[in-house]
LUMLO-950853 format. One line per field, with one value per residue: residue number from 1; residue in one letter; chain; y, x, z of N, C-alpha, C in turn. Coordinates in steps of 0.2 Angstrom, whole numbers. Layout:
nr [NUM/...]
rest [A/...]
kette [A/...]
n.py [Y/...]
n.px [X/...]
n.pz [Z/...]
ca.py [Y/...]
ca.px [X/...]
ca.pz [Z/...]
c.py [Y/...]
c.px [X/...]
c.pz [Z/...]
end
This chain:
nr [1/2/3/4/5/6/7/8/9/10/11/12/13/14/15/16/17/18/19/20/21/22/23/24/25/26/27/28/29/30/31/32/33/34/35/36/37/38/39/40/41/42/43/44/45/46/47/48/49/50/51/52/53/54/55/56/57/58/59/60/61/62/63/64/65/66/67/68/69/70/71/72/73/74/75/76/77/78/79/80/81/82/83/84/85/86/87/88/89/90/91/92/93/94/95/96/97/98/99/100/101/102/103/104/105/106/107/108/109/110/111/112/113/114/115/116/117/118/119/120/121/122/123/124/125/126/127/128/129/130/131/132/133/134/135/136/137/138/139/140/141/142/143/144/145/146/147/148/149/150/151/152/153/154/155/156/157/158/159/160/161/162/163/164/165/166/167/168/169/170/171/172/173/174/175/176/177/178/179/180/181/182/183/184/185/186/187/188/189/190/191/192/193/194/195/196/197/198/199/200/201/202/203/204/205/206/207/208/209/210/211/212/213/214/215/216/217]
rest [M/D/E/L/K/R/L/R/G/L/M/K/E/E/T/F/K/E/H/G/F/T/N/K/M/R/E/N/I/L/N/E/V/H/S/K/P/S/S/K/A/F/S/F/N/I/I/P/I/F/A/P/L/M/S/F/V/F/V/A/A/C/L/S/L/F/V/Y/F/G/G/T/Q/L/G/L/F/D/G/N/N/A/S/A/P/F/Y/Q/Y/E/A/K/D/R/P/E/S/L/G/A/E/F/K/F/L/T/K/A/P/F/E/V/A/E/V/T/T/K/T/S/E/D/P/S/G/E/I/E/L/V/N/L/T/G/K/E/R/Q/I/I/K/L/T/F/Q/S/I/E/P/G/T/N/L/T/L/Y/Q/E/E/V/K/V/G/Q/S/K/G/S/Y/Y/E/S/E/G/P/E/K/V/N/R/L/I/W/I/E/G/D/T/I/K/Y/E/M/E/Y/L/P/G/G/S/D/I/T/L/S/K/K/D/M/I/K/M/A/E/S/F/R]
kette [A/A/A/A/A/A/A/A/A/A/A/A/A/A/A/A/A/A/A/A/A/A/A/A/A/A/A/A/A/A/A/A/A/A/A/A/A/A/A/A/A/A/A/A/A/A/A/A/A/A/A/A/A/A/A/A/A/A/A/A/A/A/A/A/A/A/A/A/A/A/A/A/A/A/A/A/A/A/A/A/A/A/A/A/A/A/A/A/A/A/A/A/A/A/A/A/A/A/A/A/A/A/A/A/A/A/A/A/A/A/A/A/A/A/A/A/A/A/A/A/A/A/A/A/A/A/A/A/A/A/A/A/A/A/A/A/A/A/A/A/A/A/A/A/A/A/A/A/A/A/A/A/A/A/A/A/A/A/A/A/A/A/A/A/A/A/A/A/A/A/A/A/A/A/A/A/A/A/A/A/A/A/A/A/A/A/A/A/A/A/A/A/A/A/A/A/A/A/A/A/A/A/A/A/A/A/A/A/A/A/A/A/A/A/A/A/A]
n.py [427/429/441/440/431/437/448/441/438/448/455/455/457/466/476/483/492/510/514/520/509/500/485/478/482/477/463/462/464/456/444/442/441/431/422/407/407/398/394/407/408/395/401/412/404/397/403/407/393/387/395/394/379/382/388/379/368/373/378/365/359/369/364/351/354/358/350/338/346/350/338/331/340/335/323/313/307/294/283/286/292/306/316/313/324/328/327/335/326/325/315/311/301/290/274/270/258/257/256/269/268/266/276/287/292/306/311/311/303/307/313/309/299/289/278/264/249/235/222/208/193/186/173/178/189/201/210/227/233/247/254/266/277/284/296/290/277/274/266/266/254/251/243/239/233/225/218/206/210/207/198/187/193/192/202/202/210/223/233/246/262/270/285/281/268/251/244/236/236/236/235/233/228/234/239/237/241/239/247/241/244/240/242/243/249/254/238/234/238/234/241/241/247/247/253/255/259/261/270/279/290/290/285/280/281/274/283/291/284/282/294/296/286/292/302/299/303]
n.px [944/946/945/929/926/930/922/909/910/910/897/885/872/871/880/872/866/859/862/854/847/833/823/821/831/842/838/842/854/860/858/863/876/878/873/879/889/888/880/878/891/890/881/888/900/896/891/903/907/895/891/905/901/888/890/900/889/880/889/891/881/876/887/885/871/875/882/874/864/873/878/867/862/873/870/876/871/858/862/866/878/886/879/883/891/881/880/874/866/866/858/865/870/861/857/851/844/837/819/807/798/805/813/827/844/848/855/871/883/895/907/903/913/913/903/894/886/876/867/856/848/835/826/815/815/821/837/842/858/868/883/889/905/916/931/938/937/924/910/894/880/867/851/840/823/808/794/781/764/760/769/778/788/802/809/823/830/832/818/811/807/804/799/785/785/789/804/819/834/852/868/884/897/915/931/928/916/900/883/866/853/834/820/802/792/775/771/776/790/805/820/836/850/868/881/897/912/927/943/939/936/924/908/892/876/860/852/856/857/843/841/846/840/825/829/827/822]
n.pz [-490/-478/-471/-474/-464/-452/-454/-451/-438/-431/-435/-426/-415/-407/-414/-421/-412/-408/-421/-429/-438/-444/-438/-449/-458/-450/-451/-465/-468/-458/-463/-476/-474/-465/-474/-485/-497/-509/-517/-525/-530/-540/-548/-554/-559/-568/-580/-587/-590/-598/-609/-618/-621/-626/-636/-645/-646/-655/-667/-671/-675/-685/-695/-696/-703/-713/-721/-723/-731/-741/-746/-748/-760/-770/-772/-764/-753/-747/-755/-768/-781/-784/-797/-815/-827/-840/-859/-874/-885/-901/-912/-925/-930/-928/-933/-950/-952/-940/-937/-937/-926/-915/-901/-898/-890/-881/-873/-866/-856/-859/-873/-887/-898/-908/-918/-919/-925/-928/-933/-925/-920/-909/-900/-900/-910/-922/-918/-917/-913/-905/-903/-893/-893/-882/-881/-871/-870/-865/-865/-873/-874/-883/-886/-897/-899/-905/-901/-898/-892/-876/-873/-863/-853/-842/-829/-820/-811/-801/-799/-809/-813/-829/-835/-838/-839/-837/-829/-827/-816/-814/-808/-806/-796/-790/-799/-812/-815/-821/-829/-830/-839/-843/-852/-854/-866/-871/-873/-884/-888/-884/-876/-872/-861/-858/-848/-849/-840/-846/-848/-842/-827/-825/-816/-815/-809/-802/-803/-814/-826/-827/-831/-841/-850/-851/-859/-871/-888]
ca.py [424/429/446/438/427/440/451/437/438/455/457/453/461/473/480/490/496/515/517/521/504/498/480/473/484/473/456/460/463/448/438/443/441/425/416/403/409/392/396/413/405/392/405/415/400/391/406/405/386/387/399/391/374/382/390/373/364/378/377/358/359/371/360/346/356/360/344/335/347/349/330/329/343/332/315/307/302/288/277/288/295/312/316/313/328/326/331/333/323/324/309/311/293/284/269/270/252/257/260/276/267/267/282/286/293/313/315/306/307/309/316/303/300/286/275/256/246/228/217/202/189/180/169/185/191/204/217/232/234/251/256/275/275/289/296/287/269/273/264/263/248/253/236/240/228/225/212/205/212/202/193/188/195/191/207/199/215/228/236/253/266/275/287/277/262/246/241/234/240/231/236/228/231/235/245/236/243/239/248/239/247/237/245/242/251/252/231/232/240/234/245/238/250/246/258/253/267/262/272/285/288/293/281/281/278/272/289/293/279/283/301/296/282/296/307/295/305]
ca.px [940/947/941/923/924/928/916/903/910/907/890/882/865/875/883/867/862/861/866/848/845/827/824/821/837/845/838/843/861/864/855/866/883/878/872/882/891/890/874/881/897/889/878/896/904/893/892/910/908/889/893/909/897/882/893/902/884/878/893/893/873/878/890/879/866/879/887/868/861/878/878/859/862/878/869/880/867/853/864/868/885/886/876/888/890/880/881/868/870/863/857/865/874/856/858/846/840/833/814/805/795/809/817/835/846/849/860/876/889/903/907/903/918/913/895/895/879/875/861/857/842/836/821/809/815/828/839/849/862/871/887/893/911/920/939/942/935/919/904/887/877/859/847/833/820/802/792/774/761/758/776/779/796/803/812/826/834/829/810/811/802/807/794/778/787/790/809/824/841/857/875/891/903/922/933/924/908/894/876/862/845/831/813/798/786/768/772/779/795/811/826/841/854/873/887/905/916/932/948/938/934/915/904/885/872/853/848/860/856/838/840/848/832/822/831/826/816]
ca.pz [-485/-469/-470/-473/-459/-447/-454/-449/-432/-429/-435/-420/-413/-404/-419/-425/-409/-408/-427/-434/-442/-442/-438/-455/-461/-448/-454/-472/-467/-456/-469/-482/-473/-462/-480/-487/-504/-512/-523/-529/-534/-543/-553/-557/-562/-574/-586/-593/-594/-601/-615/-623/-623/-631/-644/-649/-649/-662/-672/-673/-677/-692/-699/-697/-709/-722/-724/-725/-737/-747/-748/-752/-767/-773/-772/-758/-749/-751/-760/-775/-782/-788/-805/-821/-832/-848/-865/-877/-891/-908/-915/-933/-932/-930/-938/-954/-950/-934/-937/-935/-919/-910/-899/-900/-887/-884/-869/-864/-850/-862/-880/-893/-904/-913/-915/-924/-927/-930/-931/-925/-919/-903/-903/-899/-915/-925/-912/-918/-907/-907/-896/-894/-888/-880/-882/-863/-871/-862/-870/-871/-878/-885/-889/-897/-900/-906/-896/-899/-887/-871/-872/-856/-851/-834/-828/-815/-808/-797/-803/-808/-819/-833/-835/-834/-842/-832/-832/-820/-816/-811/-809/-804/-791/-792/-804/-821/-815/-827/-826/-836/-838/-847/-850/-861/-869/-875/-874/-890/-887/-877/-874/-866/-863/-854/-849/-846/-839/-850/-847/-839/-819/-822/-815/-816/-801/-805/-805/-820/-830/-829/-835/-850/-853/-851/-863/-878/-892]
c.py [425/437/444/436/432/447/448/436/443/457/453/458/467/478/486/494/505/519/519/515/502/490/474/474/477/466/456/459/458/442/435/441/434/420/412/406/404/393/401/411/401/396/410/411/397/396/405/397/385/389/395/383/376/382/383/369/368/376/370/357/363/367/354/347/356/355/339/338/348/343/328/333/339/325/311/305/299/283/280/292/303/314/316/318/324/330/330/329/322/319/309/304/287/281/270/265/253/261/265/274/266/275/281/293/300/315/308/308/308/310/310/303/295/280/269/254/239/226/210/199/184/177/175/189/196/210/220/235/242/254/263/275/285/289/292/279/269/271/263/259/248/246/240/234/227/218/211/206/207/196/195/188/195/196/205/204/218/232/242/256/270/279/283/271/259/244/238/235/236/235/234/230/231/239/244/237/243/242/245/241/243/240/243/247/252/244/229/233/238/237/242/245/249/252/255/261/266/261/277/284/290/288/282/278/277/278/292/290/280/290/300/290/286/303/305/297/302]
c.px [940/943/931/921/924/924/909/904/908/900/885/874/868/877/878/864/865/864/859/845/838/829/824/827/842/847/841/850/865/863/861/873/884/877/878/884/892/886/876/886/895/886/884/897/901/892/898/910/901/890/898/904/891/885/896/895/882/882/892/885/873/881/888/874/871/882/880/865/867/878/873/861/869/876/874/876/863/856/866/875/881/884/882/886/887/878/874/871/866/863/858/867/868/857/851/841/836/825/812/801/799/813/824/837/849/854/865/882/896/901/908/908/917/906/897/889/880/868/862/848/842/828/813/810/822/828/844/853/869/878/892/899/913/928/942/940/929/915/896/883/869/857/841/828/810/800/783/771/761/765/778/788/798/811/816/828/829/823/813/807/806/801/789/778/791/798/813/830/846/864/879/894/910/924/929/918/905/887/871/854/840/823/809/792/782/767/774/787/801/818/831/847/860/880/894/910/924/938/946/936/926/910/897/881/865/850/851/857/848/836/841/843/827/823/829/820/815]
c.pz [-480/-467/-469/-466/-453/-446/-450/-439/-428/-428/-431/-420/-411/-409/-421/-419/-408/-416/-433/-438/-439/-441/-443/-460/-458/-450/-460/-472/-463/-460/-474/-480/-468/-468/-481/-496/-509/-520/-528/-532/-538/-547/-555/-561/-569/-580/-589/-596/-600/-608/-619/-626/-628/-639/-648/-652/-656/-666/-674/-677/-684/-697/-701/-704/-713/-725/-726/-731/-744/-751/-752/-761/-772/-776/-768/-754/-753/-756/-766/-775/-785/-795/-810/-825/-838/-853/-869/-884/-897/-911/-923/-936/-930/-934/-943/-953/-944/-936/-933/-928/-914/-908/-899/-890/-888/-878/-868/-860/-851/-869/-884/-899/-908/-912/-921/-922/-928/-928/-930/-922/-913/-905/-902/-905/-919/-919/-916/-913/-910/-900/-898/-889/-887/-880/-876/-866/-868/-867/-868/-876/-877/-889/-892/-902/-901/-904/-899/-892/-883/-871/-866/-856/-844/-834/-821/-809/-803/-801/-801/-813/-823/-836/-833/-836/-835/-834/-825/-822/-812/-813/-803/-799/-792/-796/-810/-818/-822/-824/-832/-833/-842/-846/-856/-860/-873/-876/-880/-893/-882/-880/-870/-868/-856/-855/-844/-845/-844/-846/-842/-831/-817/-822/-815/-810/-808/-808/-813/-826/-833/-832/-842/-853/-855/-857/-871/-880/-897]
end
C-alpha cells in the first residue's frame, strides 16, 4: 500500500513529458493509478465467499430432494407408514359355511398359522366370523354378512373406497393399535376386517388395509 501511495504521488502530468506518451495513454494510466481499489477488492474477495455458499445450497437442495423422494417411496409422508410386507394367502382354510357369494382374502401381512371360525347373528341376519392368526399372535378378524338391498347402514368413520365400493375406516392410537375397515359390495354383501398387531411390531396404515380388502377374490 505504501508503494502504491508513493506511485500515485509521482504520477503527475510532467511524468509523461518527453517519453512518447499520447494524451489518451496518459489519461488511461493516470485514471488507473488514481482510482480507488475498493470495487476491485470486493470483486476479488466475493469469489471465495460466494463459491462455498453456492456449494452448500446445492448440497442442501440435493439432500432435500433425496429425503423427499425416498420418504415418498417408503410411504413416510402424507400420513402413511411404510407399507407392510404382504404374503400371498391360499384360502385353503376358507370355511365351508361361507357361501359362494362371498369373496375371501388372498393377501395377509403375516404368514397365517391358525384359522378359527364362528357363526352368530344380529338384527340384520346371520354373520360368519373368521379369525386368521399369525405366529406372533397377530390377528385379522373377518366378518361376512348378507344384507337386504337398500338396508340403511350408517358408516360412522372416515369414508373410503375399496375398489368401487363404499366403505369406512378407523384406526386407534397408542401401542394397542387397532385398524378396522368396513365396506359394502353390490348393496347386498357387507365385509368387515379388523387387524390387531399382537406381539409383532408390524402396524398397518389405511393404505395397507385397503390393499388387503382389494385382494378379496
